TIRO-2110 file (N, C-alpha, C; in Angstrom, 1 decimal):
// TIRO-2110
114.8, 138.4, 52.4, N, 1, A
116.3, 138.7, 51.5, CA, 1, A
116.5, 140.4, 51.2, C, 1, A
117.3, 140.8, 51.9, N, 2, A
117.9, 142.1, 52.3, CA, 2, A
117.3, 143.2, 50.8, C, 2, A
117.1, 144.2, 50.8, N, 3, A
116.9, 144.5, 49.5, CA, 3, A
118.4, 145.2, 49.1, C, 3, A
118.5, 144.7, 47.9, N, 4, A
119.6, 145.9, 47.4, CA, 4, A
119.4, 146.3, 46.3, C, 4, A
120.0, 147.7, 46.8, N, 5, A
119.7, 148.8, 45.5, CA, 5, A
120.6, 149.3, 45.4, C, 5, A
120.7, 149.6, 44.0, N, 6, A
122.0, 150.2, 43.0, CA, 6, A
122.8, 150.4, 43.8, C, 6, A
122.5, 151.3, 44.8, N, 7, A
123.4, 152.1, 45.4, CA, 7, A
124.8, 150.8, 45.9, C, 7, A
124.1, 150.4, 46.9, N, 8, A
124.1, 148.8, 47.7, CA, 8, A
125.2, 148.5, 46.7, C, 8, A
124.5, 147.7, 46.1, N, 9, A
125.6, 146.3, 45.0, CA, 9, A
127.2, 148.0, 44.4, C, 9, A
126.6, 149.0, 44.0, N, 10, A
127.8, 149.5, 43.7, CA, 10, A
128.7, 149.1, 44.7, C, 10, A
128.7, 149.6, 46.3, N, 11, A
129.4, 150.0, 47.0, CA, 11, A
130.1, 148.2, 47.4, C, 11, A
128.9, 147.3, 47.2, N, 12, A
130.3, 146.5, 47.8, CA, 12, A
131.2, 145.6, 46.6, C, 12, A
132.3, 145.3, 47.1, N, 13, A
133.5, 144.7, 46.8, CA, 13, A
133.4, 144.0, 45.9, C, 13, A
134.5, 143.9, 45.0, N, 14, A
134.4, 142.9, 44.2, CA, 14, A
134.1, 141.2, 44.1, C, 14, A
135.1, 141.2, 45.9, N, 15, A
134.8, 139.8, 46.4, CA, 15, A
133.3, 139.0, 46.6, C, 15, A
132.3, 140.1, 46.6, N, 16, A
131.3, 139.9, 46.9, CA, 16, A
130.3, 139.5, 45.2, C, 16, A
130.7, 139.0, 44.6, N, 17, A
130.4, 139.0, 43.0, CA, 17, A
130.5, 137.6, 43.1, C, 17, A
129.8, 136.5, 42.6, N, 18, A
130.6, 134.9, 41.8, CA, 18, A
131.0, 135.1, 40.9, C, 18, A
130.7, 136.1, 39.7, N, 19, A
131.2, 135.9, 38.7, CA, 19, A
131.9, 137.8, 38.5, C, 19, A
133.3, 137.4, 37.7, N, 20, A
133.9, 138.7, 37.7, CA, 20, A
133.1, 139.5, 36.6, C, 20, A
134.1, 140.8, 37.0, N, 21, A
133.2, 142.3, 35.8, CA, 21, A
133.4, 141.6, 34.6, C, 21, A
132.4, 141.7, 34.0, N, 22, A
132.1, 141.9, 32.6, CA, 22, A
132.3, 143.2, 32.0, C, 22, A
133.1, 144.2, 32.2, N, 23, A
133.3, 145.5, 31.2, CA, 23, A
135.0, 145.6, 32.2, C, 23, A
134.8, 147.4, 31.2, N, 24, A
135.9, 147.5, 31.6, CA, 24, A
135.7, 148.9, 33.2, C, 24, A
137.1, 149.1, 33.8, N, 25, A
136.7, 150.0, 34.6, CA, 25, A
135.8, 149.8, 36.0, C, 25, A
136.1, 150.6, 37.0, N, 26, A
135.8, 150.5, 38.1, CA, 26, A
134.1, 150.6, 37.9, C, 26, A
133.3, 151.0, 37.4, N, 27, A
131.8, 151.3, 37.6, CA, 27, A
131.1, 149.9, 36.8, C, 27, A
132.1, 148.7, 36.2, N, 28, A
131.1, 147.5, 36.0, CA, 28, A
131.7, 146.6, 37.4, C, 28, A
130.5, 145.9, 37.4, N, 29, A
130.8, 144.6, 38.6, CA, 29, A
130.5, 143.4, 38.3, C, 29, A
130.8, 142.8, 38.6, N, 30, A
130.5, 141.7, 38.4, CA, 30, A
128.6, 141.1, 38.1, C, 30, A
129.0, 139.7, 37.9, N, 31, A
127.5, 139.0, 38.1, CA, 31, A
126.9, 138.1, 39.6, C, 31, A
126.0, 138.0, 39.8, N, 32, A
125.5, 137.4, 40.6, CA, 32, A
125.7, 137.8, 42.1, C, 32, A
125.3, 139.1, 42.6, N, 33, A
125.8, 139.8, 43.9, CA, 33, A
125.5, 138.1, 44.7, C, 33, A
126.5, 138.3, 45.3, N, 34, A
126.2, 137.1, 47.4, CA, 34, A
127.4, 138.2, 48.3, C, 34, A
126.3, 139.0, 48.4, N, 35, A
126.9, 139.6, 50.0, CA, 35, A
126.4, 138.5, 51.5, C, 35, A
125.5, 137.9, 51.1, N, 36, A
124.3, 137.4, 52.0, CA, 36, A
124.5, 135.7, 51.3, C, 36, A
123.7, 134.5, 52.8, N, 37, A
122.9, 133.8, 52.3, CA, 37, A
122.2, 133.8, 51.3, C, 37, A
121.0, 134.5, 51.5, N, 38, A
119.8, 134.5, 50.3, CA, 38, A
120.5, 135.1, 49.6, C, 38, A
120.8, 136.1, 49.0, N, 39, A
121.4, 136.3, 47.7, CA, 39, A
122.7, 135.3, 47.0, C, 39, A
123.4, 134.4, 47.8, N, 40, A
123.5, 133.0, 47.6, CA, 40, A
122.9, 132.1, 46.7, C, 40, A
121.6, 132.0, 47.2, N, 41, A
121.0, 130.8, 47.0, CA, 41, A
120.2, 131.6, 45.5, C, 41, A
119.6, 132.8, 46.0, N, 42, A
118.8, 133.4, 44.7, CA, 42, A
120.3, 133.2, 43.1, C, 42, A
121.2, 133.6, 43.8, N, 43, A
122.5, 133.7, 42.6, CA, 43, A
122.5, 132.0, 42.0, C, 43, A
122.6, 131.2, 43.0, N, 44, A
122.0, 129.3, 42.4, CA, 44, A
121.3, 129.2, 41.8, C, 44, A
119.8, 129.7, 41.3, N, 45, A
118.9, 129.3, 41.2, CA, 45, A
119.0, 130.1, 39.8, C, 45, A
119.0, 131.2, 39.8, N, 46, A
119.3, 132.1, 38.1, CA, 46, A
120.1, 131.4, 37.5, C, 46, A
121.5, 131.4, 38.0, N, 47, A
122.5, 131.0, 37.2, CA, 47, A
122.5, 129.5, 36.6, C, 47, A
121.2, 128.9, 37.2, N, 48, A
120.9, 127.6, 36.9, CA, 48, A
120.1, 127.8, 35.6, C, 48, A
119.3, 129.0, 35.5, N, 49, A
117.9, 129.4, 34.6, CA, 49, A
118.6, 129.7, 33.0, C, 49, A
119.9, 131.1, 33.7, N, 50, A
120.1, 131.5, 32.2, CA, 50, A
121.7, 131.4, 32.5, C, 50, A
122.4, 131.0, 33.1, N, 51, A
123.9, 130.5, 32.8, CA, 51, A
124.5, 129.7, 31.6, C, 51, A
125.2, 129.5, 31.3, N, 52, A
125.6, 128.2, 30.6, CA, 52, A
126.8, 127.5, 31.4, C, 52, A
127.3, 126.4, 30.8, N, 53, A
127.8, 125.7, 32.0, CA, 53, A
129.1, 126.6, 32.8, C, 53, A
130.1, 127.2, 32.1, N, 54, A
131.1, 127.7, 32.9, CA, 54, A
130.2, 128.9, 33.7, C, 54, A
129.4, 129.2, 33.3, N, 55, A
128.8, 130.4, 34.5, CA, 55, A
128.7, 129.3, 35.9, C, 55, A
127.7, 128.5, 36.0, N, 56, A
127.0, 127.5, 36.4, CA, 56, A
128.1, 126.9, 37.7, C, 56, A
129.2, 126.3, 36.9, N, 57, A
130.5, 126.1, 37.9, CA, 57, A
131.0, 127.0, 38.3, C, 57, A
131.4, 128.2, 38.1, N, 58, A
131.3, 129.6, 38.8, CA, 58, A
131.0, 129.6, 39.8, C, 58, A
129.5, 129.9, 39.6, N, 59, A
128.5, 130.8, 40.9, CA, 59, A
128.8, 129.2, 41.9, C, 59, A
128.4, 127.8, 41.9, N, 60, A
128.8, 127.2, 42.5, CA, 60, A
129.7, 127.4, 43.4, C, 60, A
131.0, 127.2, 42.5, N, 61, A
132.6, 127.2, 43.4, CA, 61, A
132.5, 128.0, 44.2, C, 61, A
132.3, 129.7, 43.6, N, 62, A
132.1, 130.4, 44.4, CA, 62, A
131.2, 130.6, 45.7, C, 62, A
130.1, 130.2, 45.5, N, 63, A
129.0, 130.3, 46.6, CA, 63, A
129.2, 128.8, 47.8, C, 63, A
129.9, 127.7, 47.4, N, 64, A
130.1, 126.9, 48.0, CA, 64, A
131.2, 127.3, 48.9, C, 64, A
132.5, 128.0, 48.1, N, 65, A
133.3, 128.8, 49.4, CA, 65, A
133.3, 129.0, 50.0, C, 65, A
132.2, 130.7, 49.9, N, 66, A
132.3, 131.7, 50.4, CA, 66, A
130.5, 131.0, 51.8, C, 66, A
130.0, 130.1, 51.8, N, 67, A
128.5, 129.6, 52.1, CA, 67, A
128.8, 128.2, 52.1, C, 67, A
129.7, 127.5, 52.9, N, 68, A
129.9, 125.8, 52.7, CA, 68, A
128.6, 125.6, 53.1, C, 68, A
127.8, 125.7, 54.4, N, 69, A
126.5, 125.1, 54.6, CA, 69, A
125.6, 125.1, 53.7, C, 69, A
125.3, 125.9, 52.6, N, 70, A
124.4, 126.0, 51.2, CA, 70, A
124.6, 124.6, 51.1, C, 70, A
123.1, 124.3, 50.6, N, 71, A
123.5, 123.0, 49.7, CA, 71, A
123.3, 122.8, 48.1, C, 71, A
123.9, 122.1, 47.5, N, 72, A
123.8, 122.1, 46.2, CA, 72, A
122.0, 122.2, 45.3, C, 72, A
122.2, 123.1, 44.6, N, 73, A
120.5, 123.7, 44.3, CA, 73, A
120.2, 124.6, 45.4, C, 73, A
120.8, 125.3, 46.1, N, 74, A
120.7, 126.4, 46.8, CA, 74, A
119.9, 126.2, 48.2, C, 74, A
119.3, 124.8, 47.9, N, 75, A
118.7, 124.4, 49.1, CA, 75, A
118.8, 125.3, 50.7, C, 75, A
117.9, 125.1, 51.7, N, 76, A
118.7, 126.0, 52.9, CA, 76, A
119.0, 124.5, 53.9, C, 76, A
120.1, 125.4, 54.8, N, 77, A
121.0, 124.6, 55.4, CA, 77, A
119.9, 124.4, 56.6, C, 77, A
119.9, 123.0, 57.0, N, 78, A
119.3, 122.7, 58.2, CA, 78, A
119.9, 122.8, 60.0, C, 78, A
END
């Protein structure tokens, strides 16, 4: 997985996040960045560990929309 530094994360467009911003202003970005497949898989794994049911559904929906080849549970596409 490509390293996502704080500067790179801050430069990502809002569409590269699975969850919307949780705060006010431009400084707050959304949760679970998904700029590539590796980060999308990681987002699925993390939200399954730490997210509530609403967050899980939102992240799954966004990942499926952006990367349809990623299977449920973040499994690699073959």
